[in-house]
N, C-alpha and C positions, 0 to 999 in steps of 0.2 A: 343511453348508448354505452357499450363497453369501450373503455379507452384503448387506443393503440399501444400506449406506453405508460407504464408505471415507473416513476422516478423515485428511488429510495435514497434518502440522504441521512446519514448518521452525523449528528453534531455533538461537539464537546468543546465548550468555551471558545466559540468562534462566531459570535453574534454578527459582527460586521460582514465577514466573509459569507456567512449563510444567507444574509439578506440579499447581498449582491448576486449570489448563485441563484436564488429563487427568482429574482428580477430578470435573470437572463433566460429562464426556461421558455417563456412564450415564443421568443424569437428563435430559439434553438429548435423548438418543436415544429416550426413551419406549419404544414397542413395536418399534423397529427392531432388526434384527440388524446389529451394527456392528463394524468393525475399525478400529483406530487405528494409524497409521504415523508415527513421528517420524524426521525426518532432521536430524541435528545437524551444523551447519557448523563443526566444530572449536572448540566452545565451550571456554573456559578455566575455567569455573566448576563443572565436574563435572556438567553437565546430562545428558550421555549416560550416565554411571555411575549417576546418580540414576534414570533411566528403567529401566536394566537391573536395578537392585536392587529398585525399588518397584513397577514396572508390568510384571509378567511376561508379560501377554498383549499388550502393545504391541510391534509389530514395529519394530525400531530399526536405523537406518543411521547409523554414526558416521564422518563424513568426516574425513580427515586434514588437510584444508584447507578454507577457506571457499569453496565453489563458487558462491555467490550464491543469491539467493532463487528465481529461476525455475528454474535448473538443479537445485537441491535438491528443489523441488516435483516436477520431472519424474522424479527418482529415485524418489520416493514413488509417483508415478503408475505407473511401470513395475511396481511391486509390488502395486498395488491390484487387488482382485478384486470390489469392490462394483459394483452396477448404477448407483449414483450416487457421485460423489466430492465431498467438501467440502474446499476449500482453507481452512485455518484458521490464523490467527496464534496464537503461544503466549501472548500477553498478552490472552487472551479467556477469558470464562466463559460457557458455554452455559446459558441458563435452561431450566427444565423444559419438555420437549416441543419446544424450538426446532428441533432437528435433524430431528425427525420431521415438523414442519410444513413445512420446506423440501422434504423428499423427497415428501411428499404433494402439495404444490403442483406439483412437476414431474410427478408421476404423473397429476395431473388434467388436464394440458394439454400434449400432445406438442409444441406449437409453442414452448414455453418452452425456451430453451437455457441460461439461467443464472437461478438464483433466489438472491437475497441477503436477509439478515435486516435487521431494524432494529438498529442498533448503539446502545448506551447507554454513557454515561460512567460512571465509578465511582460517582458520586453518584446515578445513576438517570436523569439528564437525557438527552434525545435527542442523539445525536452525528450531525451532518450527514455522510452517507456516500455521497452520490450526486453525479455531475457530468454535465454535457452534454459532448459532444465539444468540446474547446477551439478557439475561433477564434483566428486570429493576433492580432486586436484584443484579445481577452481576455488573451493571453499578454503582449502589449506593455504592457498596464496593470499586470499582476502583477509583471513582472520588470524594468521600466525606470523611469526618472524620470517617466514619464507618470502613474504612480500618485500621486506627490507633487503633480502639477499637476491631478489629478482628471479626466484625459482618458480616454475609453473606459471609463468606470466602468460604463455600462450593459451593455457586452459582457461585462465581468468578472462582473457580477451574474448574467447569464443562464447563464454557464458554471458558476458555483458553485451555481445553483439555489436562490437565496436565498428565492424565493417558494414553494418546494415544501412541501406538508403531509406531514411524515414519519409521520403516523398513517394514511395512506391507501395501499393497495396500488396499484401502477401500473407500466406499462412505462416503462423508463428507458433511457438510453444507456450510462452507465458506473457501475459499483459499486466501492466500496473493496475492495482486495484482502485486507482483514483476515478476511473470511469470505464465500465464495460457493460455491454448490453447482451441479454440472454433471452431467447424465446421461451415462452411458457412450456412448450413441449419438452425442451431440454431440461428445464428445472424439474419437470415431472419425472424425467428419466434418471437424472443425476442426483437430485436432492438438494438440500440447502447447504449453506456454508457450514463448515465444521467449527462448532462453537468451542472446541478445545483450543483453538487459536484465539486468544484474547484480542490480539492485534498483531499484524504482520504475518505473512506467509499464507493467510487464508485464501488469497487470490491465486497463489501458485498451486496450492492444493486443489482448488476448484478447477483451474485450467487443466491440471493433470487428470482429474476425474472425467472432465468433459472429453479429453482426447482418448482416454481409455474406453469411453463409451462409444467411440467411433466417429465423433464429431470433430470438425475443424475449428481452430481458433484463428480468427481473421483480423488483421490490422487494416483499417480503412482510413487513409490520410485525407480523404475528401471530407471527412467529418473532423472538425477542429474544436478543441476545448482548451481554454487557458487553465493552467494548474499552478497555483502559487506553491503548494507543497509544504508539508511539515507543520501546518498550523495546529491541528488537533493533537498530533503525536508528540509535539515538543514538550518534554518534561524530564525531570531528573531520573524518572524510572523507565524511560523509553528504551534504553539499552538493555535493561533487565527483561522487558517484554520481548524485545527482538531476539535475545539469546534463547529465551524459553521457547519461543515459537520455532526458531531454527532447529533446535534440538528435538522438539516434538515432531517436526516435519521429517527429519532424518529417521527417527525411530518408526514413524508411521509407514514410510515408504521403502524402508530397507530391511525390515524384519527385526525381531527382538535382539538377535545376536550381533549381526552386522551393524544395525543402526546404533546399538549401544556402544559398540567399539568406535564407530565414527564420532559419536558425541564425546567420548572421553578423550580421544585424540585432539579434537577441536578445542575442547575445554582446556586441556593442558596447553595447547598452542596459544589460546587467548590469554591465559595467565602469564605466559612468557612474554607475549607481545606487550601487555599492559604494564608489566614490570619494567620493560625497556622504555616504554613511553613515560612512566613515572620518573625514572632516573634521568632520562634525557630532558624532559620538560623542566624538572627542578633545576638541573644544571644550567640550562639555557636561561631560565628566569633569573637565576642568581647573576649570571654574566650580564644579562641585559639590564638588570637593576644597577649593577656597578657602573654601567655605561650610561645610566640615566635615561634609558629608553623604556619609560614606564608603561606605555601602552602595549608594546610587544611583550614586556615582562608579564603583564596581567594576563595576556592571552596564553602564554606558556603556563602560568599558574592554573588557569582554567583547565588546560589539557592535563596537567598533573592531578588536579582534583578529580576529573573524570576517570583517569586511570586508577586512582586510589579508591574511588567508589566501587569500581569493578573488583579490584584485588581484595578489598576488605569487607565488601557487602554483596554486591550483585552477583559476582562470580559464584559465591557460595550458595546464594538463593536459587541459582539455576539447578541445583541438585534436586530441588523439589518440583519435578514436573510429572504430570500424569502420563 
């Protein structure tokens, strides 16, 4: 029998979280016929072996190298046979009936092209998981010294949807990539995730393409999924990947001339911001060290190290984007 839902999970060095996620799927599926597909991106913690040993019904792809989030999801998509597909992060826990609610919402309205759940923090509080399409003004506030000056704060607030009531179902523009469900017919129309995004912004790009195809993106708080967040992405290179994907997104959706100009303005603003952070954190670390507040001094030194990494390495590496 064909599954109602194919769940695709991309894992990278998150063995414990992945096991808990897979354990939560049966209760989350409710009355659905479900298949689970794990694509492991060359984890070094034995995640692929754990899946093979413990979860015999899960279909497993063990990559020999990290192919990136979008590409690995597409590998799972090529194997999926469900009439709906859920892209799910490994650091999530499906609450009872959550996956069934997503599929029933899609079944109830053919105009919906994406359905996303309400994400919860580990303590049960609501995790903001929605965005509007970012304006250039919002990006300038977020990534340049304009944030310190308090300029363009309103544009940034609109982008982050600070006023949104996350207890209410609504049509939205962008949902977080940690969990979103798509019917097979929409995937056939829109296509796969864009693999030029190694990680980050692939979900924003996909939501945009779904909306441009005339379908709606729906937030459904009746479906709840706990999301720890940042488990797979946490690394010294995550900031580099983020910048690369942001710049690629701007160039893809704003044309070669306008997009390139936006990228260069943002890049310059980022260098200025990180230079300010480097100087400020070093000065603060020195002062805190003299006051014998070692823990706070170490945190400031970590901030200075991150800023220096961008100024002297990652910022320059973002020049090389496709």
